[in-house]
C-alpha positions as CSV (number, residue, x, y, z in Angstrom):
1,X,51.8,116.9,121.0
2,X,54.2,119.8,121.6
3,X,53.3,121.7,118.4
4,X,49.4,121.6,120.0
5,X,50.7,122.1,123.3
6,X,52.5,125.8,122.2
7,X,49.2,126.4,120.1
8,X,46.7,125.6,123.5
9,X,49.7,128.3,125.2
10,X,49.8,130.8,122.6
11,X,46.0,130.8,122.5
12,X,44.7,129.9,125.6
13,X,47.2,132.1,127.5
14,X,50.0,131.0,129.5
15,X,50.6,129.1,132.4
16,X,53.2,127.4,135.0
17,X,53.9,125.2,132.5
18,X,54.4,127.4,129.7
19,X,58.2,127.9,130.3
20,X,58.6,124.4,129.3
21,X,56.6,124.1,126.5
22,X,58.4,126.5,124.8
23,X,61.4,125.3,125.4
24,X,60.1,121.9,124.4
25,X,59.0,123.6,120.7
26,X,61.8,125.6,120.3
27,X,64.1,122.3,120.5
28,X,61.9,121.2,117.9
29,X,62.2,124.1,115.8
30,X,66.0,123.9,115.9
31,X,66.5,120.0,115.7
32,X,63.7,118.3,113.6
33,X,62.5,121.3,111.6
34,X,66.2,123.3,110.9
35,X,65.0,126.4,111.8
36,X,67.4,127.8,114.3
37,X,66.5,131.4,114.4
38,X,63.0,130.5,115.3
39,X,64.0,128.3,117.8
40,X,66.2,130.8,119.5
41,X,63.8,133.5,119.7
42,X,61.2,131.4,120.9
43,X,64.1,129.7,123.6
44,X,64.7,132.9,124.6
45,X,60.8,133.6,125.2
46,X,60.8,130.6,127.4
47,X,63.0,131.8,129.7
48,X,61.6,135.4,129.6
49,X,58.4,134.1,130.1
50,X,59.9,131.5,133.1
51,X,61.6,134.8,135.0
52,X,58.0,137.0,134.1
53,X,55.4,134.7,135.8
54,X,57.6,134.0,138.7
55,X,57.9,130.0,137.9
56,X,61.8,129.7,138.4
57,X,61.3,127.0,141.1
58,X,59.3,125.1,139.3
59,X,60.8,124.7,135.4
60,X,64.3,126.6,135.7
61,X,66.2,123.7,135.5
62,X,64.2,122.0,132.3
63,X,63.9,124.8,130.6
64,X,67.6,126.3,131.0
65,X,68.6,122.7,130.0
66,X,66.4,122.7,126.9
67,X,67.4,126.0,125.7
68,X,71.1,126.4,126.4
69,X,72.4,122.8,125.4
70,X,70.4,122.8,122.1
71,X,68.9,126.1,120.6
72,X,71.0,128.6,122.2
73,X,74.7,127.3,121.3
74,X,74.1,127.6,117.6
75,X,73.9,131.8,118.1
76,X,75.6,132.4,121.6
77,X,78.9,132.0,123.1
78,X,79.5,128.4,124.4
79,X,81.1,130.3,127.9
80,X,77.4,132.1,128.1
81,X,75.6,129.0,127.0
82,X,77.6,126.9,130.2
83,X,76.9,130.1,132.7
84,X,73.1,129.4,132.2
85,X,73.6,125.6,132.8
86,X,75.4,126.0,135.6
87,X,72.5,128.2,137.2
88,X,70.3,125.9,135.8
89,X,72.5,122.8,138.2
90,X,72.4,124.9,141.1
91,X,68.4,125.3,140.9
92,X,68.4,121.8,140.6
93,X,70.1,121.2,143.5
94,X,68.3,124.1,145.9
95,X,65.3,122.3,144.6
96,X,66.5,118.9,145.3
97,X,66.2,117.5,141.9
98,X,69.5,115.2,141.8
99,X,68.5,113.9,138.3
100,X,67.7,117.5,136.6
101,X,71.1,118.9,138.7
102,X,73.1,116.3,136.8
103,X,72.1,116.4,133.1
104,X,72.6,120.2,133.3
105,X,76.1,119.7,134.8
106,X,76.6,116.9,131.7
107,X,75.0,119.4,129.0
108,X,77.3,122.0,130.9
109,X,81.0,119.9,130.7
110,X,80.9,120.1,126.5
111,X,80.0,123.8,126.4
112,X,83.4,124.4,128.8
113,X,85.3,122.5,126.7
114,X,84.3,124.2,123.4
115,X,84.4,127.5,124.9
116,X,87.8,126.9,126.0
117,X,89.3,129.7,128.2
118,X,91.4,132.7,127.8
């Protein structure tokens, strides 16, 4: 289903749900197909698409959680991932979505522990 969703976005154009689709597809590439480089590239595309089409309010917390808790941790430093998860937490709280805020916060804690402090 996720692959068909991504193919539809690529052939028919982007919409407000495209960042969520691309973030889900990047998780699929990274976890199931074992291709973290492609997954990371598509995850970054999801974040850029979200900012470019100004759909930050609708899907930012889900996109940040998907990309920065699973995909980006293989490439980016843990602290950078934790910062983006904290951003997703704040955006979810602003939107009033306490469940997604909690999920972002739960995903942020291991990143902070792995990242350590200097």
